[in-house]
N, CA, C and O atoms as CSV, one atom per row, in Angstrom:
chain,resi,resn,atom,element,x,y,z
A,1,MET,N,N,-20.072,-43.261,15.272
A,1,MET,CA,C,-20.382,-41.913,15.114
A,1,MET,C,C,-21.836,-41.859,14.524
A,1,MET,O,O,-21.974,-42.752,13.688
A,2,SER,N,N,-22.985,-41.081,14.697
A,2,SER,CA,C,-23.894,-40.760,14.121
A,2,SER,C,C,-24.206,-39.471,13.665
A,2,SER,O,O,-24.243,-38.507,14.430
A,3,VAL,N,N,-24.458,-39.391,12.332
A,3,VAL,CA,C,-24.357,-38.161,11.628
A,3,VAL,C,C,-26.315,-37.860,11.306
A,3,VAL,O,O,-27.019,-38.836,11.047
A,4,ASN,N,N,-26.732,-36.888,11.357
A,4,ASN,CA,C,-27.873,-36.858,10.791
A,4,ASN,C,C,-27.542,-35.676,9.604
A,4,ASN,O,O,-26.516,-34.998,9.647
A,5,ALA,N,N,-28.514,-35.547,8.601
A,5,ALA,CA,C,-28.427,-34.711,7.477
A,5,ALA,C,C,-29.970,-34.582,6.811
A,5,ALA,O,O,-30.801,-35.426,6.477
A,6,ASP,N,N,-29.942,-33.140,6.783
A,6,ASP,CA,C,-30.987,-32.721,6.058
A,6,ASP,C,C,-31.449,-33.302,4.492
A,6,ASP,O,O,-30.813,-34.196,3.935
A,7,ILE,N,N,-32.562,-32.698,3.931
A,7,ILE,CA,C,-32.786,-33.614,2.533
A,7,ILE,C,C,-31.934,-33.108,1.629
A,7,ILE,O,O,-31.867,-33.676,0.539
A,8,ARG,N,N,-31.102,-31.930,1.892
A,8,ARG,CA,C,-30.048,-31.399,0.959
A,8,ARG,C,C,-28.958,-32.083,1.110
A,8,ARG,O,O,-28.049,-31.950,0.290
A,9,GLY,N,N,-28.845,-32.931,2.168
A,9,GLY,CA,C,-27.024,-33.419,2.262
A,9,GLY,C,C,-26.720,-32.815,3.042
A,9,GLY,O,O,-25.576,-33.142,3.359
A,10,ASN,N,N,-27.296,-31.570,3.973
A,10,ASN,CA,C,-26.376,-30.935,4.769
A,10,ASN,C,C,-26.346,-31.408,6.364
A,10,ASN,O,O,-27.340,-31.501,7.083
A,11,ILE,N,N,-25.060,-31.667,6.721
A,11,ILE,CA,C,-24.879,-32.166,8.271
A,11,ILE,C,C,-25.790,-31.211,8.930
A,11,ILE,O,O,-26.020,-30.051,8.587
A,12,THR,N,N,-26.324,-31.940,10.030
A,12,THR,CA,C,-27.412,-31.225,11.019
A,12,THR,C,C,-26.958,-31.546,12.569
A,12,THR,O,O,-27.247,-30.818,13.518
A,13,ASN,N,N,-26.188,-32.776,12.658
A,13,ASN,CA,C,-26.023,-33.297,13.910
A,13,ASN,C,C,-24.972,-34.464,13.722
A,13,ASN,O,O,-24.990,-35.383,12.903
A,14,VAL,N,N,-24.064,-34.174,14.698
A,14,VAL,CA,C,-22.940,-35.449,14.514
A,14,VAL,C,C,-22.720,-35.757,16.033
A,14,VAL,O,O,-22.375,-34.869,16.813
A,15,GLN,N,N,-22.884,-36.755,16.332
A,15,GLN,CA,C,-22.604,-37.457,17.762
A,15,GLN,C,C,-21.434,-38.475,17.930
A,15,GLN,O,O,-21.206,-39.113,16.902
A,16,LEU,N,N,-20.671,-38.756,18.963
A,16,LEU,CA,C,-19.684,-39.890,18.529
A,16,LEU,C,C,-20.537,-40.983,19.637
A,16,LEU,O,O,-20.974,-40.685,20.748
A,17,ILE,N,N,-20.587,-41.927,19.150
A,17,ILE,CA,C,-21.368,-43.292,19.762
A,17,ILE,C,C,-20.404,-43.819,20.511
A,17,ILE,O,O,-20.479,-43.808,21.740
A,18,SER,N,N,-19.201,-44.440,19.730
A,18,SER,CA,C,-18.112,-45.034,20.464
A,18,SER,C,C,-16.981,-44.412,20.060
A,18,SER,O,O,-16.824,-44.146,18.868
A,19,GLY,N,N,-15.995,-44.083,21.051
A,19,GLY,CA,C,-14.601,-43.429,20.790
A,19,GLY,C,C,-13.766,-44.373,20.579
A,19,GLY,O,O,-14.023,-45.561,20.774
A,20,SER,N,N,-12.501,-43.854,20.087
A,20,SER,CA,C,-11.276,-44.641,20.035
A,20,SER,C,C,-10.509,-44.329,21.634
A,20,SER,O,O,-11.038,-43.688,22.543
A,21,VAL,N,N,-9.403,-44.847,21.663
A,21,VAL,CA,C,-8.711,-44.430,22.918
A,21,VAL,C,C,-8.051,-43.392,22.805
A,21,VAL,O,O,-7.366,-43.148,23.798
A,22,ASN,N,N,-7.956,-42.442,21.717
A,22,ASN,CA,C,-7.337,-41.265,21.403
A,22,ASN,C,C,-8.378,-40.313,21.410
A,22,ASN,O,O,-9.133,-40.394,20.441
A,23,SER,N,N,-8.609,-39.485,22.191
A,23,SER,CA,C,-9.632,-38.476,22.169
A,23,SER,C,C,-9.302,-37.143,21.466
A,23,SER,O,O,-10.106,-36.213,21.411
A,24,ARG,N,N,-8.067,-37.115,20.935
A,24,ARG,CA,C,-7.680,-36.220,19.785
A,24,ARG,C,C,-8.193,-36.549,18.544
A,24,ARG,O,O,-8.898,-35.849,17.817
A,25,LEU,N,N,-7.772,-37.699,18.357
A,25,LEU,CA,C,-8.746,-38.546,17.156
A,25,LEU,C,C,-10.097,-38.265,17.185
A,25,LEU,O,O,-10.588,-37.851,16.135
A,26,ASP,N,N,-10.833,-38.401,18.184
A,26,ASP,CA,C,-12.237,-38.589,17.935
A,26,ASP,C,C,-12.596,-37.078,17.758
A,26,ASP,O,O,-13.525,-36.818,16.993
A,27,LYS,N,N,-11.981,-36.113,18.360
A,27,LYS,CA,C,-12.468,-34.759,18.310
A,27,LYS,C,C,-12.323,-34.450,16.800
A,27,LYS,O,O,-13.367,-34.153,16.218
A,28,ARG,N,N,-11.096,-34.478,16.037
A,28,ARG,CA,C,-10.642,-34.373,14.970
A,28,ARG,C,C,-11.782,-34.854,13.591
A,28,ARG,O,O,-12.223,-34.222,12.632
A,29,HIS,N,N,-11.989,-36.471,14.138
A,29,HIS,CA,C,-12.955,-36.865,13.235
A,29,HIS,C,C,-14.395,-36.340,13.079
A,29,HIS,O,O,-14.976,-36.293,11.995
A,30,LEU,N,N,-14.987,-35.902,14.402
A,30,LEU,CA,C,-16.192,-35.542,14.636
A,30,LEU,C,C,-16.040,-33.957,13.752
A,30,LEU,O,O,-16.816,-33.607,12.863
A,31,LYS,N,N,-15.136,-33.339,14.129
A,31,LYS,CA,C,-15.012,-32.085,13.348
A,31,LYS,C,C,-14.774,-32.097,11.898
A,31,LYS,O,O,-15.079,-31.024,11.379
A,32,MET,N,N,-14.266,-33.096,10.984
A,32,MET,CA,C,-14.358,-33.428,9.735
A,32,MET,C,C,-15.940,-33.654,9.129
A,32,MET,O,O,-16.416,-33.062,8.161
A,33,ALA,N,N,-16.618,-34.681,9.978
A,33,ALA,CA,C,-18.098,-34.946,9.826
A,33,ALA,C,C,-18.720,-33.839,9.581
A,33,ALA,O,O,-19.466,-33.799,8.602
A,34,ARG,N,N,-18.584,-32.911,10.256
A,34,ARG,CA,C,-19.422,-31.683,10.280
A,34,ARG,C,C,-19.340,-31.010,9.347
A,34,ARG,O,O,-20.296,-30.266,9.126
A,35,ASN,N,N,-18.132,-30.986,8.382
A,35,ASN,CA,C,-18.140,-30.477,7.050
A,35,ASN,C,C,-18.665,-31.203,5.911
A,35,ASN,O,O,-18.917,-30.638,4.846
A,36,TRP,N,N,-18.846,-32.503,6.121
A,36,TRP,CA,C,-19.171,-33.184,5.050
A,36,TRP,C,C,-20.401,-32.841,4.276
A,36,TRP,O,O,-21.183,-32.201,4.980
A,37,LYS,N,N,-20.803,-33.037,3.154
A,37,LYS,CA,C,-21.867,-33.003,2.512
A,37,LYS,C,C,-22.047,-33.944,1.704
A,37,LYS,O,O,-21.266,-34.245,0.802
A,38,LEU,N,N,-23.481,-34.690,2.055
A,38,LEU,CA,C,-23.908,-35.925,1.610
A,38,LEU,C,C,-24.777,-35.782,0.267
A,38,LEU,O,O,-25.355,-34.711,0.082
A,39,LYS,N,N,-24.880,-36.683,-0.558
A,39,LYS,CA,C,-25.770,-36.907,-1.564
A,39,LYS,C,C,-27.339,-36.803,-1.300
A,39,LYS,O,O,-27.975,-37.806,-0.973
A,40,PRO,N,N,-27.905,-35.632,-1.444
A,40,PRO,CA,C,-29.374,-35.941,-1.363
A,40,PRO,C,C,-30.107,-37.037,-1.732
A,40,PRO,O,O,-30.116,-37.541,-2.855
A,41,SER,N,N,-30.789,-37.439,-0.666
A,41,SER,CA,C,-31.821,-38.723,-0.758
A,41,SER,C,C,-33.022,-38.417,-1.538
A,41,SER,O,O,-33.919,-37.618,-1.270
A,42,SER,N,N,-32.861,-39.329,-2.733
A,42,SER,CA,C,-34.037,-39.506,-3.650
A,42,SER,C,C,-35.322,-40.105,-3.144
A,42,SER,O,O,-36.433,-39.605,-3.318
A,43,ASN,N,N,-35.059,-41.256,-2.484
A,43,ASN,CA,C,-35.985,-42.212,-1.991
A,43,ASN,C,C,-36.234,-42.056,-0.396
A,43,ASN,O,O,-36.946,-42.881,0.178
A,44,GLY,N,N,-35.742,-41.173,0.182
A,44,GLY,CA,C,-36.068,-41.006,1.847
A,44,GLY,C,C,-35.587,-42.007,2.534
A,44,GLY,O,O,-36.158,-42.607,3.445
A,45,ARG,N,N,-34.232,-42.251,1.985
A,45,ARG,CA,C,-33.496,-43.398,2.836
A,45,ARG,C,C,-33.168,-42.594,4.511
A,45,ARG,O,O,-33.061,-41.395,4.766
A,46,ARG,N,N,-33.090,-43.581,5.274
A,46,ARG,CA,C,-32.746,-43.420,6.742
A,46,ARG,C,C,-31.848,-44.386,7.261
A,46,ARG,O,O,-31.743,-45.531,6.821
A,47,GLY,N,N,-31.184,-43.894,8.230
A,47,GLY,CA,C,-30.282,-44.931,8.855
A,47,GLY,C,C,-29.108,-45.630,7.765
A,47,GLY,O,O,-28.763,-46.807,7.864
A,48,VAL,N,N,-28.724,-44.958,7.020
A,48,VAL,CA,C,-27.384,-45.571,5.918
A,48,VAL,C,C,-26.163,-45.511,6.838
A,48,VAL,O,O,-25.907,-44.609,7.634
A,49,THR,N,N,-25.482,-46.568,6.611
A,49,THR,CA,C,-24.369,-46.459,7.120
A,49,THR,C,C,-23.097,-45.989,6.445
A,49,THR,O,O,-22.736,-46.620,5.451
A,50,ILE,N,N,-22.494,-45.137,6.788
A,50,ILE,CA,C,-21.080,-44.833,5.890
A,50,ILE,C,C,-19.822,-45.379,6.728
A,50,ILE,O,O,-19.709,-45.366,7.953
A,51,ILE,N,N,-18.942,-45.841,5.819
A,51,ILE,CA,C,-17.695,-46.477,6.569
A,51,ILE,C,C,-16.677,-45.204,6.504
A,51,ILE,O,O,-16.578,-44.781,5.352
A,52,THR,N,N,-16.076,-44.655,7.242
A,52,THR,CA,C,-14.727,-43.620,6.880
A,52,THR,C,C,-13.614,-44.475,7.075
A,52,THR,O,O,-13.667,-45.546,7.680
A,53,GLN,N,N,-12.396,-43.879,6.442
A,53,GLN,CA,C,-11.039,-44.540,6.488
A,53,GLN,C,C,-10.450,-43.499,6.451
A,53,GLN,O,O,-10.810,-42.619,5.669
A,54,TYR,N,N,-9.130,-43.297,7.497
A,54,TYR,CA,C,-8.027,-42.374,7.667
A,54,TYR,C,C,-6.743,-42.784,8.093
A,54,TYR,O,O,-6.680,-43.694,8.920
A,55,GLN,N,N,-5.827,-42.320,7.712
A,55,GLN,CA,C,-4.531,-42.797,7.835
A,55,GLN,C,C,-3.714,-41.841,8.552
A,55,GLN,O,O,-3.522,-40.678,8.198
A,56,LEU,N,N,-3.199,-42.460,9.681
A,56,LEU,CA,C,-2.438,-41.728,10.802
A,56,LEU,C,C,-0.966,-41.323,10.369
A,56,LEU,O,O,-0.158,-42.129,9.908
A,57,GLN,N,N,-0.750,-40.141,10.551
A,57,GLN,CA,C,0.842,-39.726,10.071
A,57,GLN,C,C,1.514,-39.753,11.323
A,57,GLN,O,O,2.717,-39.499,11.383
């Protein structure tokens, strides 16, 4: 998944780069990512990798 954010840490764009075999799970993950609030960058970082983990029930 690719996530873009503005300088305040607000998510501006979310795209699925490589999905799982479960399209429902992919859609849910995209929906969750759109609601993230990232810490604003104080040094202009770009291309930061974020690892997410979730548990299936």
